[in-house]
C-alpha positions, -999 to +999 in steps of 0.1 A: +879+301+083+881+323+053+860+298+034+832+299+060+832+337+061+830+338+023+802+314+024+783+334+050+787+366+030+773+349-001+743+336+018+736+371+033+738+387-002+712+362-016+688+370+013+691+407+007+684+403-030+653+382-022+640+408+003+645+435-023+626+415-049+598+409-025+595+445-015+595+456-052+568+430-060+546+444-031+551+479-044+541+469-079+511+450-066+499+479-044+504+503-073+483+479-095+455+477-070+453+515-067+454+523-104+441+495-126+404+493-116+400+530-117+414+532-151+391+504-163+360+521-149+371+554-164+375+537-198+340+522-196+322+554-186+322+582-213+304+607-190+321+627-163+300+641-135+310+676-125+315+686-089+286+711-093+253+695-085+231+686-115+258+694-141+276+669-165+307+677-184+314+660-217+342+665-242+334+669-279+345+634-286+323+620-258+293+640-270+297+625-305+301+590-291+270+593-270+251+609-300+239+641-283+218+664-303+211+699-291+182+722-302+173+757-292+139+762-275+115+782-298+080+796-298+055+783-324+019+776-330+010+747-309-018+722-315-029+691-296-048+661-309-067+632-294-075+598-309-108+579-305-120+545-317-146+544-344-164+521-368-175+526-405-213+526-411-235+531-441-249+565-446-283+562-429-298+588-452-290+566-482-299+533-468-333+514-470-345+483-453-371+469-477-402+451-463-433+436-480-464+457-476-486+426-478-482+390-466-472+367-494-452+338-508-419+345-526-421+332-562-391+349-578-359+365-564-338+387-587-316+407-563-283+391-551-261+401-522-235+427-533-253+435-566-255+471-578-291+480-587-308+510-602-338+528-590-371+508-594-352+477-604-371+445-596-357+426-566-383+399-560-419+389-568-445+378-542-478+361-547-504+374-522-540+362-519-546+391-496-538+415-524-562+396-547-590+398-522-584+435-517-586+442-554-618+421-556-633+442-528-623+474-546-640+463-578-672+453-560-672+486-541-668+505-574-696+486-590-719+492-560-710+529-561-720+530-598-754+515-591-760+538-561-751+569-583-776+558-610-803+551-584-798+585-569-800+603-603-831+584-612-847+593-578-840+630-584-858+627-618-888+608-604-891+634-576-893+662-601-921+642-619-937+638-585-936+600-589-918+594-556-917+613-524-887+631-509-882+604-483-873+579-511-848+604-525-831+607-491-829+569-487-811+566-521-788+595-512-778+577-480-771+545-500-749+566-524-729+581-495-724+546-480-712+532-513-688+561-517-673+554-482-668+518-491-651+526-524-628+551-507-620+526-480-611+498-505-591+523-525-570+534-495-565+497-485-550+490-519-527+520-516-515+507-483-507+475-500-485+493-525-506+499-555-499+531-574-521+553-597-510+535-628-520+501-613-554+515-603-561+527-639-551+492-652-574+475-627-603+498-634-599+494-672-592+457-674-610+447-642-585+418-640-571+409-606-534+405-602-522+389-570-484+394-576-465+420-556-433+433-571-405+443-547-384+471-562-354+491-553-363+526-540-331+542-553-298+532-569-273+514-546-258+482-536-276+452-519-258+447-486-285+425-471-308+398-483-331+377-461-355+357-483-355+326-505-379+313-532-410+296-518-407+313-484-438+330-469-429+365-457-447+387-433-449+425-433-426+428-403-397+410-420-368+428-438-363+413-472-335+434-486-311+461-473-299+486-500-273+513-494-256+539-515-220+535-503-205+564-523-204+582-490-201+565-456-203+575-419-176+569-393-192+567-359-168+575-330-174+571-293-161+600-272-155+592-235-172+615-210-139+631-199-131+641-235-165+657-243-153+693-235-124+688-259-147+676-287-173+703-281-146+731-281-134+720-315-169+718-329-179+751-314-149+769-329-159+757-364-134+729-367-150+702-388-121+686-405-110+653-390-083+627-398-096+592-401-073+561-401-088+528-412-072+497-397-074+479-431-053+508-446-027+517-419-005+538-442-034+561-454-051+590-438-086+599-449-100+634-445-136+637-433-159+663-417-179+663-385-217+663-393-231+654-359-222+657-322-243+636-299-267+652-274-269+623-250-246+597-235-248+560-238-258+550-203-238+518-204-205+529-220-207+566-208-196+578-242-210+604-267-215+597-304-196+617-330-203+613-367-179+619-396-188+617-432-163+603-457-164+601-495-161+565-508-163+567-545-139+537-550-159+516-525-128+506-504-145+516-471-167+488-460-194+490-432-182+476-399-145+483-406-126+495-375-111+530-376-095+557-354-104+594-357-080+622-347-094+655-335-071+686-336-075+715-313-073+751-324-037+763-329-024+782-299+000+809-311+034+817-295+037+787-273+070+775-259+075+738-267+102+711-268+103+677-285+089+649-265+123+631-266+139+660-247+118+654-216+130+630-189+111+618-159+121+604-125+102+602-092+074+625-103+098+651-117+100+662-153+133+677-165+155+685-195+192+690-200+202+725-209+235+732-225+253+758-204+285+758-224+302+738-252+309+708-228+285+714-199+249+702-195+226+712-166+196+693-153+166+717-153+132+708-139+103+721-160+066+725-157+049+709-188+015+714-204-003+694-231+015+671-255+005+662-291+028+632-292+056+651-310+062+682-289+051+692-254+042+727-243+064+742-216+047+763-189+078+771-168+115+763-162+128+772-197+134+804-217+132+809-254+165+804-271+180+781-245+195+749-260+183+716-247+194+680-255+168+664-278+186+632-284+208+613-259+192+628-229+185+594-214+222+586-213+228+618-193+200+610-170+212+575-163+247+587-154+237+617-134+211+598-113+239+575-100+248+604-077+223+625-056+212+657-074 
């Protein structure tokens, strides 16, 4: 009996211990479920959202870990700029498309593509039967004129001696006038075919016909186009050579219709200096000046032409290179502006984070003006001297927008 009681008491003691262990385990499990996930989340999120709407509180360590940079808002001179596509072109004032003044066959070609030539340097030689016929006609007209002049002088003498009548003098005078007209016509014809005064003197003294036509450079420059070969018959409508002085080039930009007031305001205020960036030289900025603002729009592209002149003494700028021009507005003094990185946007709103105290940052909606890509003008919502977050604002925005503001 004693043994059974003792056995019953031992069994009851083991059950009590098991129940106690089970209750303790449940308490530990409940405690773990309540505490562990919250601790994990808290360890992952460095930002604490304050109970005040639109305010975030960060400790100094958390601010350093996020990389926040704060900068006071200040007033400065503010300038905007706009970029427009452009293309490099030869200076049209120093470019010539050379044609033949007379139809002929090419017998010699001296000019080569890319060659530097001096003024009046020979480029090609043509043989023209048309020029030879015109010189022959001129010599005949001069000879006929000489005979008519002698006949008229002789008629004047005979009239004084009463050998002939006045009617004969008038007839010979008419022949003289006709011969003079023919000589003038043949002279002008040769001038149209390119003969100069020196060549006229040579022709009249030697009376030798030359049917060769020299093609010469009108000024010093570089041959950037050549469209003839030896033996080819060329017409007066064909361009044989293109010569350009590339020591100065044009940059032609196309200004969209919506940006024309901006370009006109700059030109009207006397702003002529422009930055030019050439695609071939991305790390360089060239300085040019505006020399022409278009008066009409291209009806197809709806753009206005703007011309900039650039020095090109080293010849690095080539026609047809792609470029971008940057026009700067006049400086607007005493304008409130913040760095572009300080501005955050969400659902049509633009806002910044203003530092209220050492560890508190307040979301502040602002009204913005123009931007120049680096800073943006502030029209409302901020005061001079207030400190805004200029680096790390996106982290604050991401955390704050998890809760309604």
